[in-house]
MOPAC internal coordinates of N, CA, C and O (Angstrom, degrees):
PM7 1SCF
backbone

  N    0.0000 0     0.00 0     0.00 0    0    0    0
  C    1.4454 1     0.00 0     0.00 0    1    0    0
  C    1.5226 1   111.60 1     0.00 0    2    1    0
  O    1.2310 1   120.30 1   146.29 1    3    2    1
  N    1.3271 1   117.03 1   -33.71 1    3    2    1
  C    1.4517 1   120.50 1   179.81 1    5    3    2
  C    1.5208 1   110.15 1   -60.14 1    6    5    3
  O    1.2310 1   119.72 1   137.81 1    7    6    5
  N    1.3434 1   118.13 1   -42.19 1    7    6    5
  C    1.4627 1   121.28 1   179.23 1    9    7    6
  C    1.5241 1   110.97 1   -63.83 1   10    9    7
  O    1.2310 1   120.46 1   140.49 1   11   10    9
  N    1.3347 1   116.72 1   -39.51 1   11   10    9
  C    1.4663 1   120.78 1   178.74 1   13   11   10
  C    1.5232 1   109.84 1   -63.31 1   14   13   11
  O    1.2310 1   120.37 1   136.08 1   15   14   13
  N    1.3395 1   116.90 1   -43.92 1   15   14   13
  C    1.4534 1   120.81 1   179.82 1   17   15   14
  C    1.5212 1   110.38 1   -62.39 1   18   17   15
  O    1.2310 1   120.10 1   134.82 1   19   18   17
  N    1.3296 1   117.42 1   -45.18 1   19   18   17
  C    1.4622 1   120.48 1   178.96 1   21   19   18
  C    1.5180 1   110.66 1   -61.59 1   22   21   19
  O    1.2310 1   120.53 1   139.43 1   23   22   21
  N    1.3113 1   116.59 1   -40.57 1   23   22   21
  C    1.4632 1   120.47 1   178.25 1   25   23   22
  C    1.5299 1   110.98 1   -62.73 1   26   25   23
  O    1.2310 1   120.41 1   136.05 1   27   26   25
  N    1.3146 1   116.82 1   -43.95 1   27   26   25
  C    1.4686 1   120.66 1   178.81 1   29   27   26
  C    1.5250 1   111.43 1   -63.99 1   30   29   27
  O    1.2310 1   120.48 1   137.94 1   31   30   29
  N    1.3306 1   116.69 1   -42.06 1   31   30   29
  C    1.4642 1   120.75 1   179.50 1   33   31   30
  C    1.5263 1   109.66 1   -64.56 1   34   33   31
  O    1.2310 1   120.07 1   138.40 1   35   34   33
  N    1.3233 1   117.46 1   -41.60 1   35   34   33
  C    1.4687 1   120.53 1   176.90 1   37   35   34
  C    1.5210 1   111.03 1   -60.59 1   38   37   35
  O    1.2310 1   120.25 1   138.22 1   39   38   37
  N    1.3287 1   117.13 1   -41.78 1   39   38   37
  C    1.4698 1   120.78 1   178.18 1   41   39   38
  C    1.5238 1   111.19 1   -64.82 1   42   41   39
  O    1.2310 1   120.78 1   137.68 1   43   42   41
  N    1.3493 1   116.12 1   -42.32 1   43   42   41
  C    1.4612 1   120.00 1   178.11 1   45   43   42
  C    1.5236 1   110.94 1   -60.85 1   46   45   43
  O    1.2310 1   120.98 1   138.28 1   47   46   45
  N    1.3244 1   115.73 1   -41.72 1   47   46   45
  C    1.4633 1   119.94 1  -178.76 1   49   47   46
  C    1.5322 1   110.64 1   -63.18 1   50   49   47
  O    1.2310 1   120.18 1   142.96 1   51   50   49
  N    1.3177 1   117.27 1   -37.04 1   51   50   49
  C    1.4656 1   121.37 1   179.42 1   53   51   50
  C    1.5246 1   111.60 1   -69.82 1   54   53   51
  O    1.2310 1   119.97 1   139.38 1   55   54   53
  N    1.3343 1   117.66 1   -40.62 1   55   54   53
  C    1.4672 1   119.38 1  -177.50 1   57   55   54
  C    1.5201 1   112.34 1   -81.44 1   58   57   55
  O    1.2310 1   120.22 1   171.55 1   59   58   57
  N    1.3217 1   117.18 1    -8.45 1   59   58   57
  C    1.4522 1   120.96 1  -178.29 1   61   59   58
  C    1.5279 1   112.04 1   -64.43 1   62   61   59
  O    1.2310 1   119.84 1   160.85 1   63   62   61
  N    1.3077 1   117.92 1   -19.15 1   63   62   61
  C    1.4599 1   120.31 1   179.49 1   65   63   62
  C    1.5183 1   111.62 1   -77.47 1   66   65   63
  O    1.2310 1   120.11 1   163.89 1   67   66   65
  N    1.3330 1   117.39 1   -16.11 1   67   66   65
  C    1.4562 1   120.92 1   178.12 1   69   67   66
  C    1.5296 1   109.81 1   -75.78 1   70   69   67
  O    1.2310 1   120.73 1   -17.03 1   71   70   69
  N    1.3087 1   116.21 1   162.97 1   71   70   69
  C    1.4670 1   120.49 1   179.44 1   73   71   70
  C    1.5268 1   109.62 1   -76.17 1   74   73   71
  O    1.2310 1   120.82 1   -53.17 1   75   74   73
  N    1.3119 1   116.04 1   126.83 1   75   74   73
  C    1.4619 1   122.86 1   177.24 1   77   75   74
  C    1.5147 1   108.47 1  -133.88 1   78   77   75
  O    1.2310 1   121.17 1   -17.78 1   79   78   77
  N    1.2988 1   115.37 1   162.22 1   79   78   77
  C    1.4567 1   120.36 1   172.16 1   81   79   78
  C    1.5296 1   108.93 1   -68.34 1   82   81   79
  O    1.2310 1   119.46 1   -21.22 1   83   82   81
  N    1.3403 1   118.64 1   158.78 1   83   82   81
  C    1.4699 1   121.02 1  -176.21 1   85   83   82
  C    1.5289 1   114.03 1   -54.61 1   86   85   83
  O    1.2310 1   119.52 1   139.42 1   87   86   85
  N    1.3255 1   118.52 1   -40.58 1   87   86   85
  C    1.4605 1   120.93 1  -179.75 1   89   87   86
  C    1.5208 1   110.83 1   -62.74 1   90   89   87
  O    1.2310 1   120.25 1   133.82 1   91   90   89
  N    1.3104 1   117.12 1   -46.18 1   91   90   89
  C    1.4598 1   120.28 1  -179.72 1   93   91   90
  C    1.5241 1   111.47 1   -65.41 1   94   93   91
  O    1.2310 1   120.72 1   138.86 1   95   94   93
  N    1.3476 1   116.23 1   -41.14 1   95   94   93
  C    1.4696 1   119.23 1   178.25 1   97   95   94
  C    1.5169 1   110.88 1   -61.45 1   98   97   95
  O    1.2310 1   120.88 1   135.08 1   99   98   97
  N    1.3346 1   115.92 1   -44.92 1   99   98   97
  C    1.4717 1   120.13 1  -178.66 1  101   99   98
  C    1.5204 1   110.83 1   -65.79 1  102  101   99
  O    1.2310 1   120.13 1   140.49 1  103  102  101
  N    1.3176 1   117.36 1   -39.51 1  103  102  101
  C    1.4602 1   121.07 1   178.33 1  105  103  102
  C    1.5240 1   111.04 1   -63.90 1  106  105  103
  O    1.2310 1   120.11 1   135.27 1  107  106  105
  N    1.3173 1   117.39 1   -44.73 1  107  106  105
  C    1.4657 1   121.23 1   178.41 1  109  107  106
  C    1.5254 1   109.99 1   -63.50 1  110  109  107
  O    1.2310 1   120.38 1   132.05 1  111  110  109
  N    1.3408 1   116.87 1   -47.95 1  111  110  109
  C    1.4688 1   120.28 1   178.82 1  113  111  110
  C    1.5222 1   111.30 1   -56.80 1  114  113  111
  O    1.2310 1   120.62 1   136.37 1  115  114  113
  N    1.3234 1   116.43 1   -43.63 1  115  114  113
  C    1.4593 1   121.27 1  -178.21 1  117  115  114
  C    1.5195 1   111.83 1   -65.70 1  118  117  115
  O    1.2310 1   120.51 1   134.56 1  119  118  117
  N    1.3279 1   116.64 1   -45.44 1  119  118  117
  C    1.4691 1   120.17 1   179.96 1  121  119  118
  C    1.5230 1   110.93 1   -61.27 1  122  121  119
  O    1.2310 1   120.54 1   134.79 1  123  122  121
  N    1.3237 1   116.57 1   -45.21 1  123  122  121
  C    1.4648 1   120.53 1   179.51 1  125  123  122
  C    1.5257 1   110.01 1   -64.46 1  126  125  123
  O    1.2310 1   120.33 1   132.36 1  127  126  125
  N    1.3369 1   116.98 1   -47.64 1  127  126  125
  C    1.4646 1   121.07 1   179.88 1  129  127  126
  C    1.5290 1   111.52 1   -58.48 1  130  129  127
  O    1.2310 1   120.75 1   132.45 1  131  130  129
  N    1.3189 1   116.16 1   -47.55 1  131  130  129
  C    1.4634 1   120.35 1  -177.20 1  133  131  130
  C    1.5253 1   111.40 1   -61.28 1  134  133  131
  O    1.2310 1   120.42 1   130.23 1  135  134  133
  N    1.3206 1   116.80 1   -49.77 1  135  134  133
  C    1.4616 1   119.64 1  -175.49 1  137  135  134
  C    1.5217 1   113.14 1   -72.11 1  138  137  135
  O    1.2310 1   119.68 1   156.01 1  139  138  137
  N    1.3102 1   118.21 1   -23.99 1  139  138  137
  C    1.4624 1   120.10 1   176.26 1  141  139  138
  C    1.5298 1   111.55 1   -79.90 1  142  141  139
  O    1.2310 1   119.90 1   156.29 1  143  142  141
  N    1.3142 1   117.79 1   -23.71 1  143  142  141
  C    1.4642 1   120.56 1  -173.24 1  145  143  142
  C    1.5193 1   115.84 1  -112.06 1  146  145  143
  O    1.2310 1   119.61 1   166.96 1  147  146  145
  N    1.3233 1   118.34 1   -13.04 1  147  146  145
  C    1.4707 1   120.01 1  -172.20 1  149  147  146
  C    1.5169 1   113.92 1   -62.33 1  150  149  147
  O    1.2310 1   118.92 1   152.17 1  151  150  149
  N    1.3158 1   119.66 1   -27.83 1  151  150  149
  C    1.4615 1   121.35 1  -178.22 1  153  151  150
  C    1.5226 1   112.97 1  -102.10 1  154  153  151
  O    1.2310 1   119.99 1  -175.99 1  155  154  153
  N    1.3264 1   117.62 1     4.01 1  155  154  153
  C    1.4610 1   120.81 1  -178.18 1  157  155  154
  C    1.5244 1   112.68 1   -75.79 1  158  157  155
  O    1.2310 1   120.00 1   151.31 1  159  158  157
  N    1.3192 1   117.60 1   -28.69 1  159  158  157
  C    1.4651 1   121.09 1  -178.90 1  161  159  158
  C    1.5259 1   108.18 1   -89.84 1  162  161  159
  O    1.2310 1   120.00 1   -54.14 1  163  162  161
  N    1.3297 1   117.61 1   125.86 1  163  162  161
  C    1.4719 1   119.86 1   179.85 1  165  163  162
  C    1.5328 1   111.11 1   -59.47 1  166  165  163
  O    1.2310 1   121.00 1   -35.44 1  167  166  165
  N    1.3221 1   115.69 1   144.56 1  167  166  165
  C    1.4643 1   120.54 1  -179.88 1  169  167  166
  C    1.5255 1   111.95 1   -58.90 1  170  169  167
  O    1.2310 1   120.49 1   152.30 1  171  170  169
  N    1.3111 1   116.67 1   -27.70 1  171  170  169
  C    1.4639 1   120.02 1  -178.56 1  173  171  170
  C    1.5327 1   112.59 1   -74.65 1  174  173  171
  O    1.2310 1   119.55 1   162.50 1  175  174  173
  N    1.3191 1   118.47 1   -17.50 1  175  174  173
  C    1.4582 1   121.73 1  -179.88 1  177  175  174
  C    1.5337 1   109.43 1   -90.92 1  178  177  175
  O    1.2310 1   121.67 1  -104.42 1  179  178  177
  N    1.3145 1   114.41 1    75.58 1  179  178  177
  C    1.4616 1   121.77 1  -174.91 1  181  179  178
  C    1.5269 1   111.57 1   -60.20 1  182  181  179
  O    1.2310 1   120.12 1   139.55 1  183  182  181
  N    1.3236 1   117.38 1   -40.45 1  183  182  181
  C    1.4621 1   120.63 1  -177.54 1  185  183  182
  C    1.5343 1   111.03 1   -61.31 1  186  185  183
  O    1.2310 1   119.90 1   132.80 1  187  186  185
  N    1.3143 1   117.79 1   -47.20 1  187  186  185
  C    1.4713 1   120.77 1   180.00 1  189  187  186
  C    1.5264 1   111.35 1   -68.77 1  190  189  187
  O    1.2310 1   120.36 1   143.29 1  191  190  189
  N    1.3172 1   116.92 1   -36.71 1  191  190  189
  C    1.4642 1   119.61 1   177.96 1  193  191  190
  C    1.5275 1   110.26 1   -64.81 1  194  193  191
  O    1.2310 1   120.53 1   140.83 1  195  194  193
  N    1.3183 1   116.59 1   -39.17 1  195  194  193
  C    1.4627 1   120.87 1   177.58 1  197  195  194
  C    1.5245 1   110.57 1   -64.11 1  198  197  195
  O    1.2310 1   120.24 1   136.90 1  199  198  197
  N    1.3369 1   117.15 1   -43.10 1  199  198  197
  C    1.4646 1   120.29 1   176.53 1  201  199  198
  C    1.5287 1   110.60 1   -58.79 1  202  201  199
  O    1.2310 1   120.27 1   137.00 1  203  202  201
  N    1.3273 1   117.09 1   -43.00 1  203  202  201
  C    1.4668 1   121.74 1   179.35 1  205  203  202
  C    1.5279 1   110.53 1   -62.35 1  206  205  203
  O    1.2310 1   120.63 1   134.86 1  207  206  205
  N    1.3229 1   116.39 1   -45.14 1  207  206  205
  C    1.4606 1   120.01 1   179.80 1  209  207  206
  C    1.5273 1   112.10 1   -66.79 1  210  209  207
  O    1.2310 1   120.09 1   142.39 1  211  210  209
  N    1.3298 1   117.43 1   -37.61 1  211  210  209
  C    1.4689 1   120.35 1   176.95 1  213  211  210
  C    1.5278 1   110.48 1   -63.90 1  214  213  211
  O    1.2310 1   120.40 1   137.38 1  215  214  213
  N    1.3194 1   116.84 1   -42.62 1  215  214  213
  C    1.4697 1   119.69 1   178.07 1  217  215  214
  C    1.5280 1   109.65 1   -64.70 1  218  217  215
  O    1.2310 1   120.48 1   139.27 1  219  218  217
  N    1.3291 1   116.70 1   -40.73 1  219  218  217
  C    1.4661 1   120.65 1   177.70 1  221  219  218
  C    1.5196 1   110.67 1   -60.39 1  222  221  219
  O    1.2310 1   120.41 1   137.07 1  223  222  221
  N    1.3193 1   116.82 1   -42.93 1  223  222  221
  C    1.4630 1   121.75 1   179.77 1  225  223  222
  C    1.5256 1   110.94 1   -64.60 1  226  225  223
  O    1.2310 1   120.34 1   138.10 1  227  226  225
  N    1.3359 1   116.95 1   -41.90 1  227  226  225
  C    1.4684 1   120.56 1   177.45 1  229  227  226
  C    1.5279 1   110.72 1   -59.47 1  230  229  227
  O    1.2310 1   120.59 1   138.46 1  231  230  229
  N    1.3190 1   116.48 1   -41.54 1  231  230  229
  C    1.4620 1   120.83 1   179.42 1  233  231  230
  C    1.5271 1   110.20 1   -65.36 1  234  233  231
  O    1.2310 1   120.26 1   140.03 1  235  234  233
  N    1.3373 1   117.11 1   -39.97 1  235  234  233
  C    1.4673 1   120.04 1   179.22 1  237  235  234
  C    1.5296 1   110.83 1   -63.85 1  238  237  235
  O    1.2310 1   120.26 1   141.84 1  239  238  237
  N    1.3306 1   117.11 1   -38.16 1  239  238  237
  C    1.4682 1   120.06 1   176.60 1  241  239  238
  C    1.5234 1   109.72 1   -63.65 1  242  241  239
  O    1.2310 1   120.41 1   137.55 1  243  242  241
  N    1.3266 1   116.82 1   -42.45 1  243  242  241
  C    1.4658 1   120.74 1   177.08 1  245  243  242
  C    1.5261 1   110.79 1   -59.78 1  246  245  243
  O    1.2310 1   120.31 1   136.17 1  247  246  245
  N    1.3318 1   117.01 1   -43.83 1  247  246  245
  C    1.4609 1   120.93 1   179.23 1  249  247  246
  C    1.5220 1   111.26 1   -63.73 1  250  249  247
  O    1.2310 1   120.15 1   139.56 1  251  250  249
  N    1.3296 1   117.32 1   -40.44 1  251  250  249
  C    1.4652 1   119.96 1   177.59 1  253  251  250
  C    1.5217 1   110.52 1   -64.07 1  254  253  251
  O    1.2310 1   120.11 1   139.46 1  255  254  253
  N    1.3362 1   117.40 1   -40.54 1  255  254  253
  C    1.4636 1   120.83 1   178.80 1  257  255  254
  C    1.5246 1   110.56 1   -63.28 1  258  257  255
  O    1.2310 1   120.40 1   138.33 1  259  258  257
  N    1.3304 1   116.85 1   -41.67 1  259  258  257
  C    1.4680 1   120.50 1   178.05 1  261  259  258
  C    1.5263 1   110.46 1   -63.91 1  262  261  259
  O    1.2310 1   120.91 1   141.97 1  263  262  261
  N    1.3214 1   115.87 1   -38.03 1  263  262  261
  C    1.4624 1   120.61 1   179.08 1  265  263  262
  C    1.5282 1   110.91 1   -66.91 1  266  265  263
  O    1.2310 1   120.34 1   137.06 1  267  266  265
  N    1.3304 1   116.96 1   -42.94 1  267  266  265
  C    1.4697 1   121.12 1   178.02 1  269  267  266
  C    1.5206 1   109.91 1   -63.27 1  270  269  267
  O    1.2310 1   120.53 1   137.66 1  271  270  269
  N    1.3338 1   116.59 1   -42.34 1  271  270  269
  C    1.4619 1   120.32 1   178.82 1  273  271  270
  C    1.5295 1   110.83 1   -59.93 1  274  273  271
  O    1.2310 1   120.38 1   137.07 1  275  274  273
  N    1.3293 1   116.88 1   -42.93 1  275  274  273
  C    1.4639 1   119.62 1   178.17 1  277  275  274
  C    1.5215 1   110.47 1   -64.56 1  278  277  275
  O    1.2310 1   120.60 1   138.13 1  279  278  277
  N    1.3239 1   116.46 1   -41.87 1  279  278  277
  C    1.4631 1   121.28 1   178.90 1  281  279  278
  C    1.5333 1   110.20 1   -59.96 1  282  281  279
  O    1.2310 1   120.55 1   135.98 1  283  282  281
  N    1.3232 1   116.56 1   -44.02 1  283  282  281
  C    1.4626 1   121.04 1   178.19 1  285  283  282
  C    1.5237 1   111.04 1   -61.57 1  286  285  283
  O    1.2310 1   120.43 1   137.88 1  287  286  285
  N    1.3155 1   116.79 1   -42.12 1  287  286  285
  C    1.4617 1   120.44 1   179.76 1  289  287  286
  C    1.5248 1   111.21 1   -63.84 1  290  289  287
  O    1.2310 1   120.31 1   139.45 1  291  290  289
  N    1.3152 1   117.02 1   -40.55 1  291  290  289
  C    1.4604 1   120.84 1   179.95 1  293  291  290
  C    1.5215 1   110.56 1   -65.09 1  294  293  291
  O    1.2310 1   120.78 1   139.83 1  295  294  293
  N    1.3326 1   116.12 1   -40.17 1  295  294  293
  C    1.4582 1   120.17 1  -178.90 1  297  295  294
  C    1.5249 1   113.41 1   -85.14 1  298  297  295
  O    1.2310 1   120.20 1   175.56 1  299  298  297
  N    1.3295 1   117.23 1    -4.44 1  299  298  297
  C    1.4549 1   120.28 1   177.49 1  301  299  298
  C    1.5148 1   114.63 1    79.41 1  302  301  299
  O    1.2310 1   120.22 1  -159.27 1  303  302  301
  N    1.3355 1   117.18 1    20.73 1  303  302  301
  C    1.4670 1   120.33 1   177.60 1  305  303  302
  C    1.5134 1   109.72 1   -78.10 1  306  305  303
  O    1.2310 1   120.79 1   -34.66 1  307  306  305
  N    1.3165 1   116.10 1   145.34 1  307  306  305
  C    1.4549 1   119.92 1   175.83 1  309  307  306
  C    1.5291 1   111.56 1  -110.04 1  310  309  307
  O    1.2310 1   120.12 1  -177.47 1  311  310  309
  N    1.3324 1   117.37 1     2.53 1  311  310  309
  C    1.4690 1   121.66 1  -179.29 1  313  311  310
  C    1.5212 1   110.11 1   -65.85 1  314  313  311
  O    1.2310 1   120.85 1   -27.25 1  315  314  313
  N    1.3209 1   115.99 1   152.75 1  315  314  313
  C    1.4518 1   120.53 1   170.85 1  317  315  314
  C    1.5241 1   111.13 1   -89.20 1  318  317  315
  O    1.2310 1   120.53 1   164.95 1  319  318  317
  N    1.3154 1   116.59 1   -15.05 1  319  318  317
  C    1.4580 1   121.36 1  -178.98 1  321  319  318
  C    1.5142 1   108.42 1  -126.38 1  322  321  319
  O    1.2310 1   120.66 1   -54.14 1  323  322  321
  N    1.3064 1   116.35 1   125.86 1  323  322  321
  C    1.4604 1   120.75 1   179.08 1  325  323  322
  C    1.5134 1   108.74 1   -87.62 1  326  325  323
  O    1.2310 1   120.63 1   -51.10 1  327  326  325
  N    1.3086 1   116.40 1   128.90 1  327  326  325
  C    1.4533 1   122.23 1   176.28 1  329  327  326
  C    1.5228 1   108.51 1  -124.91 1  330  329  327
  O    1.2310 1   119.95 1   -38.66 1  331  330  329
  N    1.3326 1   117.70 1   141.34 1  331  330  329
  C    1.4651 1   119.31 1   176.04 1  333  331  330
  C    1.5252 1   110.30 1   -57.62 1  334  333  331
  O    1.2310 1   120.78 1   -30.47 1  335  334  333
  N    1.3081 1   116.11 1   149.53 1  335  334  333
  C    1.4574 1   120.92 1  -178.69 1  337  335  334
  C    1.5256 1   109.93 1   -56.20 1  338  337  335
  O    1.2310 1   120.70 1   -46.04 1  339  338  337
  N    1.3044 1   116.26 1   133.96 1  339  338  337
  C    1.4567 1   121.05 1   178.49 1  341  339  338
  C    1.5145 1   113.95 1    95.33 1  342  341  339
  O    1.2310 1   119.47 1   169.30 1  343  342  341
  N    1.3272 1   118.61 1   -10.70 1  343  342  341
  C    1.4642 1   120.99 1   178.58 1  345  343  342
  C    1.5193 1   109.10 1   -95.76 1  346  345  343
  O    1.2310 1   121.21 1   -27.06 1  347  346  345
  N    1.3044 1   115.28 1   152.94 1  347  346  345
  C    1.4601 1   119.16 1   175.71 1  349  347  346
  C    1.5250 1   108.44 1  -130.09 1  350  349  347
  O    1.2310 1   121.31 1   -20.22 1  351  350  349
  N    1.3190 1   115.10 1   159.78 1  351  350  349
  C    1.4553 1   121.36 1  -177.45 1  353  351  350
  C    1.5224 1   107.35 1  -110.53 1  354  353  351
  O    1.2310 1   121.06 1   -51.38 1  355  354  353
  N    1.3383 1   115.57 1   128.62 1  355  354  353
  C    1.4485 1   119.62 1   179.99 1  357  355  354
  C    1.5232 1   108.40 1  -138.49 1  358  357  355
  O    1.2310 1   119.94 1   -38.13 1  359  358  357
  N    1.3104 1   117.71 1   141.87 1  359  358  357
  C    1.4481 1   121.63 1   175.02 1  361  359  358
  C    1.5071 1   114.04 1    74.89 1  362  361  359
  O    1.2310 1   120.89 1    17.76 1  363  362  361
  N    1.3294 1   115.90 1  -162.24 1  363  362  361
  C    1.4487 1   123.10 1  -178.00 1  365  363  362
  C    1.5211 1   109.35 1   -79.90 1  366  365  363
  O    1.2310 1   120.65 1   -60.64 1  367  366  365
  N    1.3289 1   116.36 1   119.36 1  367  366  365
  C    1.4615 1   119.41 1  -178.75 1  369  367  366
  C    1.5286 1   112.08 1   -96.91 1  370  369  367
  O    1.2310 1   120.43 1  -168.04 1  371  370  369
  N    1.3221 1   116.78 1    11.96 1  371  370  369
  C    1.4662 1   120.07 1   179.07 1  373  371  370
  C    1.5213 1   111.38 1   -75.91 1  374  373  371
  O    1.2310 1   120.37 1   159.27 1  375  374  373
  N    1.3247 1   116.90 1   -20.73 1  375  374  373
  C    1.4490 1   121.22 1  -178.56 1  377  375  374
  C    1.5190 1   109.94 1  -128.41 1  378  377  375
  O    1.2310 1   121.24 1   -33.65 1  379  378  377
  N    1.3181 1   115.23 1   146.35 1  379  378  377
  C    1.4670 1   120.28 1   173.88 1  381  379  378
  C    1.5078 1   109.43 1   -91.10 1  382  381  379
  O    1.2310 1   120.32 1   -29.75 1  383  382  381
  N    1.3178 1   117.00 1   150.25 1  383  382  381
  C    1.4465 1   119.98 1   172.92 1  385  383  382
  C    1.4836 1   115.68 1   104.05 1  386  385  383
  O    1.2310 1   120.10 1   180.00 1  387  386  385

């Protein structure tokens, strides 16, 4: 599987020069960045590995937000916050609970 992943990442890196929409470009950039850097930090350096994973997680949240925004545009929603059908938003949404 590792060889397949490397092959896919190499292909993504080659097609990244083509014109893509922002979501696709960001996804390709992220996949290439992650797979090129994930093994560079020694396993014993927990602090740096945690920083790498936190940055990776932040990027994934950004990608999900871009995906939701595209979904909203396709469906013609004008909301800034996507909610599943049937749910409503009430009160301060900055905190859970």
